[in-house]
Backbone as a ProteinNet text record, in pm:
[ID]
protein_1_A
[PRIMARY]
MILLNPKLDCRIDEEVRDKNGRFLGARITLDDVQIVLANVYAPNDTTHQMLFLKEIQKLISNFVQEKIIIGGDFNCALSPNGKEGGNSTSKKLPVIKEIEKNMPLWLV
[TERTIARY]
11796.4	11869.8	11769.6	11792.9	11714	11810.6	11786.6	11874.5	11808.1	11882.3	11833.8	11931	11877.7	11961.1	12034.8	12167.1	12242.6	12208.1	12139.8	12100.9	11973.5	11903.5	11782.5	11816	11728.7	11740.4	11676.4	11756.1	11704.9	11795.9	11733.2	11809	11753.5	11841.8	11799.8	11797.5	11676.5	11659.3	11671.7	11633.2	11634.6	11635.4	11705.4	11705.5	11658.1	11586.4	11539.6	11567.8	11621.3	11651.2	11608.8	11581.4	11561.1	11695.1	11701	11829.3	11876.3	11785.8	11822.1	11851.2	11841	11868.6	11758.8	11637.8	11526.3	11436.3	11458.3	11379	11471.7	11454.4	11527.7	11428.3	11421.1	11333	11412.3	11373.1	11441	11337.6	11341.1	11259.5	11346	11293.7	11369.9	11288.2	11359.3	11295.6	11334.9	11233.6	11253.7	11175.3	11246.2	11181.4	11087.5	11135	11061.1	10939.9	10931.2	10823.8	10887.7	10835.4	10886.8	10810.7	10885.3	10826	10912.1	10853.4	10926	10934.5	11055.4	11079	11116.3	11058.8	11090.5	11112	11208.9	11237.1	11232.5	11161.2	11149.6	11195.9	11249.5	11279.5	11233.7	11110.3	11049.2	11105.2	11109.3	11147.2	11042	11074.7	10983.1	10894.4	10940.9	10867	10749.6	10631.2	10509.5	10521.9	10574.3	10589.1	10680.4	10793.2	10887.1	10828	10747.8	10682.5	10588.1	10511.7	10418.1	10492.6	10601.6	10682.3	10741.7	10788.4	10847.1	10743.8	10622.2	10517.7	10481.7	10481.9	10456	10569.7	10692.5	10807.6	10801	10763.9	10748.8	10644.9	10533.7	10427.8	10479.5	10560.7	10619	10710	10793.8	10886.8	10811.8	10709.9	10635.8	10545.5	10508.7	10421.3	10483.4	10615.2	10682.5	10651.6	10599.4	10578.5	10432.6	10339.9	10200.6	10133.6	10171.6	10107.3	10181	10276.5	10357.9	10326.7	10373.1	10360.4	10463.9	10417.3	10506.1	10500.1	10617.4	10628.6	10704.4	10638.4	10699.9	10717.3	10837.1	10866.4	10949	10979.5	11063.1	10993.8	11025.2	10976.3	10915.6	10782.8	10715.1	10711.6	10763.4	10762.8	10624.1	10524.5	10387.3	10300.7	10243.9	10146.1	10014.5	9947.6	9822.1	9702.3	9720.1	9613	9676.9	9600.8	9654.3	9696.6	9632.5	9669.7	9809.1	9859.9	9990.6	10105.3	10080.6	10188.5	10171.8	10283	10283.9	10363.8	10308.5	10380.3	10397.3	10471.1	10499.4	10376.4	10385.7	10277.4	10158.6	10043.3	9920.2	9927.9	9857.1	9853.8	9776.8	9700.4	9623.4	9714.9	9837.8	9932	9978.3	9956.7	10001.7	9884.9	9767	9649.7	9672	9738.3	9761.8	9847.7	9946.9	10035.2	9958	9879.6	9799.5	9704.9	9638.2	9545.5	9618.3	9737.3	9815	9857.8	9901.3	9939.7	9818.1	9706.6	9585.7	9534.2	9549	9507.4	9592.2	9721.4	9812.7	9823.1	9788.3	9802.8	9734.3	9610.8	9549.9	9629.5	9692.2	9773.9	9900.2	9955.3	10076.8	10047.3	9922	9886.7	9820.8	9821.6	9758.8	9826.4
10411.1	10431.4	10457.8	10396.2	10420.7	10467.3	10585.1	10641	10632.6	10585.4	10576.7	10650.6	10725.3	10795.2	10692.7	10702.3	10604.1	10605.1	10709.5	10715.9	10636.1	10590.3	10511.6	10374.3	10325.9	10189.1	10100.6	10064.5	10000.8	9885.9	9777.2	9662	9626.5	9606.6	9562.8	9410.5	9354.2	9209.8	9140.7	9211.6	9151	9261.2	9236	9328.8	9256.2	9328.3	9274.4	9379.4	9335.8	9427	9362.3	9446.4	9391.1	9392.4	9320.6	9305.1	9432	9529.4	9652.7	9769.7	9747.2	9853.9	9958	9923.6	10018.1	9998.7	9892.8	9865.4	9817.9	9877.6	9834.3	9827.4	9713.1	9696.6	9646.1	9687.2	9641.3	9618.2	9498.6	9472.3	9513.8	9606	9655.3	9639.7	9635.6	9640.2	9773.5	9853.8	9988	9999	10017	10023.6	9904.8	9784.7	9659	9644.3	9725.2	9714.3	9681.1	9576.1	9542.4	9619.6	9683	9751.4	9722.4	9743	9726.4	9862.9	9903.7	10027.9	9990.4	10058.9	10031	10161.4	10160.9	10275.6	10228.6	10303.5	10266.8	10381.4	10344.3	10440.1	10374.6	10400.7	10335.7	10392.2	10307.3	10358.5	10458.2	10536.9	10637.6	10583.9	10485.8	10427	10343.8	10362.9	10297	10144.5	10087.5	9941.4	9890.4	9957.6	9916.3	9939.6	10044.6	10070.2	9956.4	9908.3	9799.1	9674	9641.1	9525.8	9547.5	9667.5	9702	9688.3	9736.9	9727.8	9582.9	9497.5	9355.2	9293.4	9335.4	9285.2	9332.6	9458.3	9510.9	9429.4	9399.4	9323.9	9188.6	9123.4	8994.6	9012.4	9115.7	9138.9	9173.2	9256.1	9299.9	9189.5	9093.7	8986.2	8908.4	8914.7	8850.1	8920.2	9042	9123.5	9163.8	9090	9133.4	9156.7	9089.6	9107.7	9207.8	9279.4	9370.1	9516.1	9602.8	9747.2	9786.1	9849	9883.4	10032.9	10092.4	10232.3	10232.3	10281.6	10286.1	10431	10463.6	10597.6	10589.2	10702	10704.8	10775.6	10732.2	10797.5	10692.1	10695.2	10603.5	10657.3	10778.3	10842.3	10842.4	10871	10872	10951.2	11060.6	11134.9	11060	11043.3	10968.6	11051	11182.3	11268.5	11393.2	11465	11588.5	11689.6	11685.6	11777.6	11749.9	11629.5	11591.5	11621.6	11695.5	11722	11859.2	11913.4	12040.5	12022.6	12067.1	12061.4	11918.5	11904.5	11772.4	11708.5	11577.3	11501.4	11485.6	11467.2	11444.6	11311.6	11304	11178.8	11069.9	11106.7	11006.7	10903.8	10942	10848.4	10741.6	10766.3	10673.3	10598.7	10599.9	10536.8	10391.2	10307.1	10168.4	10162	10249.5	10252.8	10301.9	10406.9	10461.3	10354.9	10282.7	10177.3	10066.8	10030.5	9925.2	9970.5	10094.7	10147.5	10150.4	10201.3	10209.6	10070.9	9973.4	9836.5	9777.1	9807.9	9748.2	9825	9952.6	10031.1	9966.9	9917.5	9853.4	9731.9	9660.9	9545.2	9589.7	9702.3	9754	9817.2	9856.7	9930	9843.5	9712.2	9622.1	9635.1
9983.1	10104.1	10216	10328.3	10448.1	10555.6	10608.7	10711.2	10847.2	10944.1	11081.5	11172	11263.3	11359.5	11444.5	11454.2	11532.5	11681.4	11726.7	11867.3	11896.4	11792.1	11811.8	11868.4	11955.2	12003.1	11897.1	11796.5	11676.6	11635.3	11589.9	11541	11402.8	11306.4	11173.3	11175.1	11156.5	11164.5	11028.8	10921.8	10789	10683.3	10573.3	10460	10335.6	10250.2	10122.8	10016.7	9902.5	9791.4	9661.1	9563.2	9430	9357.7	9247.6	9176.5	9107.6	9086.7	9016.6	9110.2	9239.6	9334.8	9343.7	9302.4	9305.1	9426.6	9502.5	9621.6	9732.3	9848.4	9967.1	10081.2	10144.4	10259.2	10377.5	10495.8	10617.4	10726.1	10783.5	10902.5	11020.6	11098.9	11213	11340.7	11450.3	11581	11641.4	11670	11723.1	11853.1	11962.2	12093.3	12114.1	12085.4	12103.3	12010.8	11904.6	11805.9	11670.9	11604.6	11471.9	11365.9	11276.5	11161.6	11039.6	10924.2	10799.3	10733.6	10701.6	10628.6	10486.3	10389.5	10249.4	10175.2	10087.7	10002.6	9858.2	9774	9633	9544.1	9430.7	9324.6	9195.3	9158.8	9043.2	8913.1	8809.6	8677.3	8629	8529.9	8478.8	8366.7	8294.2	8183.3	8235.3	8178.1	8226	8225.8	8118.8	8111.8	8222.1	8241.3	8346.5	8486.2	8498.8	8628.5	8665.2	8569	8596.5	8641.5	8574.8	8615.1	8754	8779.4	8908.9	9021.1	8997.7	9100.2	9131.2	9030.1	9054	9135.5	9107.7	9184.2	9329.1	9350	9486.2	9562.5	9496.1	9562.6	9609.7	9527.8	9568.5	9688.9	9686.2	9797.3	9926	9915	10033.3	10087.6	10003.1	10049.9	10166.1	10181	10294.3	10426	10419.1	10538.8	10556.2	10497.2	10488.2	10623.7	10727.4	10857.6	10946.2	10890.3	10970.9	10940.5	11027.5	11005.5	10900.7	10792.4	10680.9	10655.4	10640.4	10599.3	10467	10362.3	10229.6	10189.1	10147.6	10098.9	9972.5	9918	9799.3	9684.6	9565.4	9444.2	9352.2	9339.6	9249.2	9106.3	9085.6	8953.5	8891	8974	8924.7	9021.4	8972.8	9053.5	9046.7	9159.3	9161.8	9115.4	9109.9	9060.6	8999.1	8916.5	8857.7	8964.6	9082	9189.9	9244.7	9221.6	9275	9181.8	9075.5	8978.9	8917.4	8875.9	8803.4	8675.6	8565	8438.2	8388.6	8278.9	8224.1	8162.8	8143.8	8080.9	8175.4	8116	8190.9	8266.2	8379	8455.3	8380.4	8278.1	8203.8	8136.8	8106.8	8045	8143.3	8271.7	8375.3	8440.5	8378.6	8439.8	8480	8397.4	8441.7	8568.2	8576.1	8693.3	8815.3	8796.7	8906.8	8960.5	8870.7	8913.3	8988.2	8943.4	9011.1	9150.6	9161.9	9293.1	9385.7	9335.6	9418.9	9456.8	9367.2	9397.2	9509.9	9509.3	9606.2	9737	9738.1	9861.1	9981	9967.9	10085.9	10133.7	10041.7	10079.8	10151.5	10108.4	10170	10304	10326.1	10447.4	10553.8	10535.7	10634	10767.7
[MASK]
++++++++++++++++++++++++++++++++++++++++++++++++++++++++++++++++++++++++++++++++++++++++++++++++++++++++++++

């Protein structure tokens, strides 16, 4: 879900979703500036997370030259400092590496 204040001078130009409802992207024009807002809710299972991240990359590739803001829940702490309790981040190393590999692409 992406919430926008109805008082904003904003127009939704395009929406993109995945088939499972875990990714929602919207290209909007806000005060004459185009940006892409994306919300993710990644699965918790490492195998499914890897597939999900590859799907996100395909969806976001349509917006590679635009300003992108991605929020939501990747269900993965990128470092031990980003989590308390539960399983060690070492179990998510493939997911962490995939996120770190793609972050520069998402932040262009």
